[in-house]
C-alpha positions, 0 to 999 in steps of 0.5 A: 113477805119475803121468800125463803131465798130472800130471808137467807140473803139478808141473814148472809148480808146481816152476818157478813156486815155485823162481822165487818162492823164488829171488827172495825169498831174494835179497831177504832177503839183501839186507835181511840183509846191508846194507853198513855204512859202516865198515872192514867194508864189504869183508866184507859186499860179499864175503858179498853176492857169494857169497849173492846172485844165484846157485844153484838155492836147492834147500835153501831150495826144500826147506824151503818144500816140506816147509812146505807139507806142514803150511801153514807160513807162507811167511815163516817157510820163507823165513827158515829157507831163508835160514838154511840157504842161509847155511850152504851158501854158507859151505861153498861159499866155504871149499870153493873155497879153495886149501887145499881144492878151489882153484876160480876159478869158483862159480855163474858168477862168480869165487870169493870168494877170487879176487873179493877175497882169501883172508883176506876169503873165510875171514872171509865164510864164518865170518860167514855160518856165524855169521849162519845160527844168529842168523837161526834165533834171531830170533823173526821165524823163529818166536814159539815159542822151542822151535822156534827152539831145535830148529831151531839144534841140528839145523842144528848137527848137520847142519853139524859133524863129524857132517854136512857138515864131517865129509864134507868131511873125508873127501872130502879124505881121498879124494884119497889113499885108495881109497874103496869104494862104501859109503865114498863113500856115506857120504862123501856123506850126510854132505857133502851129504846132511846139509843137504839132510836138515836143509832137509826136517826144518826144515819140520816142525819149524816146523810143530811135527811131533814127531820120530817123525812125520818119519820119511817125510821123513827117508827122502825126504831121504836118497834125494834126497840121494844122487840128487842126488850121483849126478846131480852126478857124472854132470854132472862127467863129461858136463856143460857147464861154461857151464851148471855155472858151475864147473870140472868133471872135478876129481874125475876128475883128483884121482883121487877115487872117485865113484858114477860110477867105482865104478858106471859111467855107466849103472849110476849113472844107474839108481841115481839113477832108483831112489832118486828112485822110493823118495824119492817112495815115502816121500811115499805118506801125502800127497796133493797137498800133496806135489806140490812134494816130488815134483817136486823129487825128479824134478828132482834127476836131470834138471837140467842144471846 
């Protein structure tokens, strides 16, 4: 177990690196999403509204942290982080639409369909989805075409019906079904966990680590993905909407089964903590270079928004 001083050092590392990644992602989005002087202007403004100045940037932070295990150039980690964040933001734009969760606020500001309109929101999400792959395919992301190809393939798997989109479909079905704990766990492994898993694995892909060498990172990502969602479910019950920047208590109102409704608050907290410790255990073969990944694991259950 890390000492109190070690924990404090990891926290400082996390806060400093997160601030650096947040600022870097905003700068990169600003560069990659210039507003054209033509009828597409509204589309680009909508993308910028959703993508810039918002969110914890957990997924780009995970790309950076995993890349740091293998001394990956931070500029490359940041570009991959921007691609995965674009995919995440696309999912949020579409998830907020009236045909899905029908939310008015996201990251402390109006959702895209509220700030603009539903058609623009659909196109903004579609565009960010496409741009994620365009950015990964760019030689600026990696000079190695095999790395670029693998990044694209793995992101497609994480975002599609075997990943995030499939989990979102299960989430819609949850409103009219009685899901047990095993099914809710599978739902969240797809909806939330798949993109988190890609973020961790992407750092190793950039470093040319073969699939068999990524097993500990996959275990780490699986465990923090579930811990992250359990923490989200707890916040949905106990959280502050002002801090969260979005509406809370919606799962309960929709009658959806969650980790909290199925396990109870105390058992859910215990499970999240156990998953964090298990995730950290997957990093036992690494030394100080894994400090940021360890700090992120603790952060996912200690955050308040």
